[in-house]
TIRO-2110 file (N, C-alpha, C; in Angstrom, 1 decimal):
// TIRO-2110
-3.8, -13.7, 0.0, N, 1, A
-4.0, -12.7, 1.0, CA, 1, A
-3.7, -13.3, 2.4, C, 1, A
-3.1, -12.6, 3.2, N, 2, A
-2.8, -13.0, 4.6, CA, 2, A
-3.4, -12.1, 5.6, C, 2, A
-3.7, -12.6, 6.8, N, 3, A
-4.2, -11.8, 7.9, CA, 3, A
-3.2, -11.9, 9.0, C, 3, A
-2.4, -10.8, 9.2, N, 4, A
-1.4, -10.8, 10.2, CA, 4, A
-1.7, -9.7, 11.2, C, 4, A
-2.0, -10.2, 12.5, N, 5, A
-2.4, -9.3, 13.5, CA, 5, A
-1.4, -9.3, 14.7, C, 5, A
-1.1, -8.1, 15.2, N, 6, A
-0.2, -8.1, 16.4, CA, 6, A
-0.9, -8.5, 17.7, C, 6, A
-0.2, -8.7, 18.7, N, 7, A
-0.8, -9.0, 20.0, CA, 7, A
-1.8, -7.9, 20.5, C, 7, A
-1.5, -6.7, 20.1, N, 8, A
-2.4, -5.5, 20.4, CA, 8, A
-3.6, -5.4, 19.4, C, 8, A
-3.7, -6.4, 18.6, N, 9, A
-4.8, -6.5, 17.6, CA, 9, A
-4.7, -5.5, 16.5, C, 9, A
-3.6, -4.9, 16.2, N, 10, A
-3.4, -4.0, 15.1, CA, 10, A
-3.1, -4.9, 13.9, C, 10, A
-3.8, -4.5, 12.8, N, 11, A
-3.6, -5.2, 11.5, CA, 11, A
-3.7, -4.3, 10.3, C, 11, A
-3.0, -4.5, 9.3, N, 12, A
-3.2, -3.8, 8.1, CA, 12, A
-4.4, -4.4, 7.4, C, 12, A
-5.0, -3.7, 6.4, N, 13, A
-6.2, -4.1, 5.8, CA, 13, A
-6.0, -5.3, 4.9, C, 13, A
-4.9, -5.3, 4.1, N, 14, A
-4.5, -6.4, 3.2, CA, 14, A
-3.0, -6.6, 3.2, C, 14, A
-2.7, -7.8, 3.0, N, 15, A
-1.3, -8.1, 2.7, CA, 15, A
-1.3, -9.0, 1.5, C, 15, A
-0.6, -8.4, 0.4, N, 16, A
-0.5, -9.1, -0.8, CA, 16, A
0.8, -9.8, -0.9, C, 16, A
0.9, -11.0, -1.2, N, 17, A
2.1, -11.8, -1.3, CA, 17, A
2.4, -11.8, -2.8, C, 17, A
3.6, -11.4, -3.2, N, 18, A
4.0, -11.5, -4.6, CA, 18, A
5.5, -11.6, -4.7, C, 18, A
5.9, -12.5, -5.6, N, 19, A
7.3, -12.8, -5.8, CA, 19, A
8.0, -11.5, -6.4, C, 19, A
7.4, -10.8, -7.3, N, 20, A
8.1, -9.7, -8.0, CA, 20, A
8.1, -8.5, -7.1, C, 20, A
7.3, -8.4, -6.0, N, 21, A
7.3, -7.3, -5.1, CA, 21, A
8.2, -7.5, -3.9, C, 21, A
9.0, -8.5, -4.0, N, 22, A
9.9, -8.8, -2.9, CA, 22, A
9.3, -9.4, -1.7, C, 22, A
8.2, -10.1, -1.8, N, 23, A
7.6, -10.7, -0.6, CA, 23, A
6.2, -10.2, -0.4, C, 23, A
6.0, -9.6, 0.8, N, 24, A
4.7, -9.1, 1.2, CA, 24, A
4.6, -7.6, 1.0, C, 24, A
3.4, -7.2, 0.6, N, 25, A
3.1, -5.8, 0.4, CA, 25, A
1.9, -5.5, 1.3, C, 25, A
2.1, -4.7, 2.4, N, 26, A
0.9, -4.3, 3.2, CA, 26, A
0.2, -3.2, 2.5, C, 26, A
-1.1, -3.2, 2.6, N, 27, A
-2.0, -2.2, 2.0, CA, 27, A
-3.0, -1.8, 3.0, C, 27, A
-3.0, -0.5, 3.3, N, 28, A
-4.1, 0.1, 4.2, CA, 28, A
-5.1, 0.8, 3.3, C, 28, A
-6.3, 0.7, 3.6, N, 29, A
-7.4, 1.4, 2.8, CA, 29, A
-8.1, 2.4, 3.7, C, 29, A
-8.1, 3.7, 3.3, N, 30, A
-8.8, 4.7, 4.0, CA, 30, A
-9.9, 5.3, 3.2, C, 30, A
-11.1, 5.4, 3.7, N, 31, A
-12.2, 6.0, 3.0, CA, 31, A
-12.0, 7.5, 2.8, C, 31, A
-11.3, 8.1, 3.7, N, 32, A
-11.1, 9.6, 3.8, CA, 32, A
-10.3, 10.1, 2.6, C, 32, A
-10.5, 11.4, 2.3, N, 33, A
-9.7, 12.1, 1.4, CA, 33, A
-8.5, 12.8, 2.2, C, 33, A
-7.4, 12.0, 2.3, N, 34, A
-6.3, 12.5, 3.2, CA, 34, A
-5.7, 13.8, 2.6, C, 34, A
-5.3, 14.7, 3.5, N, 35, A
-4.7, 15.9, 3.2, CA, 35, A
-3.1, 15.8, 3.4, C, 35, A
-2.8, 14.9, 4.3, N, 36, A
-1.4, 14.6, 4.5, CA, 36, A
-1.2, 13.1, 4.8, C, 36, A
0.0, 12.6, 4.6, N, 37, A
0.2, 11.2, 4.8, CA, 37, A
-0.1, 10.7, 6.2, C, 37, A
-0.9, 9.7, 6.3, N, 38, A
-1.3, 9.1, 7.6, CA, 38, A
-0.6, 7.8, 7.8, C, 38, A
0.2, 7.7, 8.8, N, 39, A
0.9, 6.5, 9.1, CA, 39, A
0.3, 5.7, 10.3, C, 39, A
-0.5, 4.7, 10.0, N, 40, A
-1.3, 4.1, 11.1, CA, 40, A
-0.3, 3.2, 11.9, C, 40, A
-0.7, 2.9, 13.1, N, 41, A
0.0, 2.1, 14.0, CA, 41, A
0.2, 0.7, 13.4, C, 41, A
-0.8, 0.2, 12.7, N, 42, A
-0.7, -1.1, 12.1, CA, 42, A
0.4, -1.1, 11.0, C, 42, A
0.4, -0.1, 10.2, N, 43, A
1.3, 0.0, 9.1, CA, 43, A
2.8, 0.1, 9.7, C, 43, A
2.9, 1.0, 10.7, N, 44, A
4.3, 1.2, 11.3, CA, 44, A
4.7, -0.2, 11.9, C, 44, A
3.8, -0.9, 12.6, N, 45, A
4.2, -2.2, 13.2, CA, 45, A
4.6, -3.2, 12.1, C, 45, A
3.8, -3.2, 11.0, N, 46, A
4.1, -4.2, 9.9, CA, 46, A
5.5, -3.9, 9.3, C, 46, A
5.7, -2.6, 9.0, N, 47, A
7.0, -2.2, 8.5, CA, 47, A
8.2, -2.6, 9.4, C, 47, A
8.0, -2.3, 10.7, N, 48, A
9.0, -2.6, 11.7, CA, 48, A
9.3, -4.1, 11.8, C, 48, A
8.2, -4.9, 11.8, N, 49, A
8.4, -6.3, 12.0, CA, 49, A
8.9, -7.1, 10.7, C, 49, A
8.4, -6.6, 9.5, N, 50, A
8.7, -7.4, 8.3, CA, 50, A
9.6, -6.7, 7.3, C, 50, A
9.8, -5.4, 7.4, N, 51, A
10.7, -4.7, 6.5, CA, 51, A
10.3, -5.0, 5.0, C, 51, A
9.1, -4.8, 4.6, N, 52, A
8.8, -5.0, 3.2, CA, 52, A
9.4, -3.9, 2.3, C, 52, A
9.7, -4.2, 1.1, N, 53, A
10.2, -3.3, 0.1, CA, 53, A
9.2, -2.1, -0.1, C, 53, A
7.9, -2.5, -0.2, N, 54, A
6.9, -1.5, -0.6, CA, 54, A
5.7, -1.7, 0.3, C, 54, A
4.9, -0.6, 0.4, N, 55, A
3.7, -0.6, 1.1, CA, 55, A
2.8, 0.4, 0.5, C, 55, A
1.5, 0.3, 0.7, N, 56, A
0.6, 1.3, 0.1, CA, 56, A
-0.6, 1.7, 1.0, C, 56, A
-1.1, 2.9, 0.8, N, 57, A
-2.2, 3.4, 1.5, CA, 57, A
-3.2, 4.0, 0.5, C, 57, A
-4.2, 3.2, 0.2, N, 58, A
-5.2, 3.7, -0.8, CA, 58, A
-6.2, 4.6, -0.1, C, 58, A
-6.5, 5.7, -0.7, N, 59, A
-7.4, 6.7, 0.0, CA, 59, A
-8.2, 7.4, -1.1, C, 59, A
-8.9, 8.4, -0.7, N, 60, A
-9.8, 9.2, -1.6, CA, 60, A
-9.1, 10.3, -2.4, C, 60, A
-7.9, 10.7, -2.0, N, 61, A
-7.4, 11.9, -2.7, CA, 61, A
-5.9, 12.1, -2.7, C, 61, A
-5.1, 11.6, -1.7, N, 62, A
-3.7, 11.9, -1.6, CA, 62, A
-2.8, 11.0, -2.5, C, 62, A
-2.0, 11.7, -3.2, N, 63, A
-0.9, 10.9, -4.0, CA, 63, A
0.4, 11.4, -3.4, C, 63, A
1.2, 10.5, -2.8, N, 64, A
2.4, 10.8, -2.1, CA, 64, A
3.3, 9.6, -2.0, C, 64, A
4.6, 9.8, -2.0, N, 65, A
5.5, 8.7, -1.8, CA, 65, A
6.6, 9.1, -0.8, C, 65, A
6.9, 8.2, 0.1, N, 66, A
8.0, 8.5, 1.0, CA, 66, A
8.6, 7.2, 1.5, C, 66, A
9.8, 7.3, 2.1, N, 67, A
10.5, 6.2, 2.6, CA, 67, A
10.3, 6.1, 4.1, C, 67, A
9.9, 5.0, 4.6, N, 68, A
9.9, 4.7, 6.1, CA, 68, A
10.9, 3.6, 6.3, C, 68, A
12.0, 3.9, 6.9, N, 69, A
13.1, 2.9, 6.9, CA, 69, A
13.5, 2.6, 5.5, C, 69, A
13.5, 1.3, 5.3, N, 70, A
13.9, 0.8, 3.9, CA, 70, A
12.7, 0.5, 3.1, C, 70, A
11.5, 1.0, 3.5, N, 71, A
10.2, 0.7, 2.8, CA, 71, A
9.7, 1.9, 2.0, C, 71, A
9.4, 1.8, 0.8, N, 72, A
8.8, 2.8, 0.0, CA, 72, A
7.3, 2.7, 0.2, C, 72, A
6.7, 3.8, 0.8, N, 73, A
5.3, 3.8, 1.1, CA, 73, A
4.6, 4.7, 0.1, C, 73, A
3.6, 4.2, -0.6, N, 74, A
2.8, 5.0, -1.6, CA, 74, A
1.4, 5.3, -1.1, C, 74, A
1.0, 6.5, -1.1, N, 75, A
-0.4, 6.9, -0.8, CA, 75, A
-1.0, 7.1, -2.2, C, 75, A
-2.0, 6.3, -2.5, N, 76, A
-2.6, 6.2, -3.9, CA, 76, A
-4.0, 6.6, -3.8, C, 76, A
-4.5, 7.6, -4.7, N, 77, A
-5.9, 7.9, -4.7, CA, 77, A
-6.7, 6.9, -5.4, C, 77, A
-7.7, 6.3, -4.8, N, 78, A
-8.5, 5.3, -5.4, CA, 78, A
-9.2, 5.8, -6.7, C, 78, A
-9.8, 7.0, -6.7, N, 79, A
-10.4, 7.5, -7.9, CA, 79, A
-9.5, 7.5, -9.1, C, 79, A
-8.2, 7.9, -8.9, N, 80, A
-7.2, 7.9, -9.9, CA, 80, A
-6.9, 6.5, -10.4, C, 80, A
-6.8, 5.6, -9.4, N, 81, A
-6.5, 4.2, -9.8, CA, 81, A
-7.6, 3.6, -10.7, C, 81, A
-8.9, 3.9, -10.3, N, 82, A
-10.0, 3.4, -11.0, CA, 82, A
-10.1, 4.0, -12.4, C, 82, A
-9.7, 5.3, -12.5, N, 83, A
-9.8, 6.0, -13.8, CA, 83, A
-8.5, 6.0, -14.6, C, 83, A
-7.5, 5.3, -14.0, N, 84, A
-6.2, 5.2, -14.6, CA, 84, A
-5.6, 6.6, -14.9, C, 84, A
-5.8, 7.5, -14.0, N, 85, A
-5.2, 8.9, -14.1, CA, 85, A
-3.9, 9.0, -13.3, C, 85, A
-3.6, 8.0, -12.5, N, 86, A
-2.4, 8.1, -11.7, CA, 86, A
-1.3, 7.6, -12.6, C, 86, A
-0.1, 8.3, -12.6, N, 87, A
1.0, 7.8, -13.4, CA, 87, A
1.3, 6.3, -13.1, C, 87, A
1.6, 5.6, -14.2, N, 88, A
1.8, 4.1, -14.1, CA, 88, A
2.9, 3.8, -13.1, C, 88, A
3.9, 4.6, -13.0, N, 89, A
5.0, 4.2, -12.0, CA, 89, A
4.5, 4.1, -10.6, C, 89, A
3.4, 4.9, -10.2, N, 90, A
2.9, 4.8, -8.9, CA, 90, A
1.9, 3.6, -8.7, C, 90, A
1.5, 3.0, -9.8, N, 91, A
0.6, 1.8, -9.6, CA, 91, A
1.3, 0.5, -10.0, C, 91, A
2.6, 0.6, -10.4, N, 92, A
3.3, -0.6, -10.8, CA, 92, A
3.4, -1.6, -9.7, C, 92, A
3.6, -1.3, -8.5, N, 93, A
3.8, -2.3, -7.5, CA, 93, A
2.5, -3.0, -7.3, C, 93, A
1.3, -2.3, -7.4, N, 94, A
0.0, -3.0, -7.2, CA, 94, A
-0.1, -4.0, -8.4, C, 94, A
0.2, -3.6, -9.6, N, 95, A
0.0, -4.4, -10.7, CA, 95, A
0.9, -5.6, -10.7, C, 95, A
2.1, -5.5, -10.2, N, 96, A
3.0, -6.6, -10.1, CA, 96, A
2.5, -7.5, -9.0, C, 96, A
2.0, -7.0, -7.9, N, 97, A
1.6, -7.8, -6.8, CA, 97, A
0.4, -8.7, -7.1, C, 97, A
-0.5, -8.1, -7.9, N, 98, A
-1.7, -8.9, -8.3, CA, 98, A
-1.5, -9.5, -9.7, C, 98, A
-0.4, -9.3, -10.3, N, 99, A
0.0, -9.8, -11.7, CA, 99, A
-1.1, -9.5, -12.7, C, 99, A
-1.5, -8.2, -12.7, N, 100, A
-2.4, -7.7, -13.7, CA, 100, A
-1.7, -6.5, -14.3, C, 100, A
-2.2, -6.0, -15.4, N, 101, A
-1.6, -4.9, -16.1, CA, 101, A
-2.4, -3.6, -15.9, C, 101, A
-1.8, -2.5, -15.5, N, 102, A
-2.5, -1.2, -15.4, CA, 102, A
-3.0, -0.8, -16.8, C, 102, A
-4.0, -0.1, -16.9, N, 103, A
-4.9, 0.4, -15.9, CA, 103, A
-6.2, -0.5, -15.6, C, 103, A
-6.2, -1.7, -16.1, N, 104, A
-7.4, -2.5, -15.9, CA, 104, A
-7.4, -3.1, -14.5, C, 104, A
-8.5, -2.9, -13.8, N, 105, A
-8.7, -3.5, -12.5, CA, 105, A
-9.8, -4.5, -12.5, C, 105, A
END
């Protein structure tokens, strides 16, 4: 895990380094049950500076995927991840990044 902070003190919650994920995967964690995708300043800055292939926002309820530039950003519901109810293709990047197999956390 890395801690990368901008001069304005913006930082993503986690950065997972993994060979199979194409380098670094920034992960934001939100306790809220998001109703729509939230793109934090820290996440936008990280994507702009490092152009990762994938990024994630773990939250309480929203499941969503979109492209920001060349980055695939996945909003993943934590309850679904913990209960393995989220389709495996949406958790694959996390499993590759941490080299574990879904649905075991």
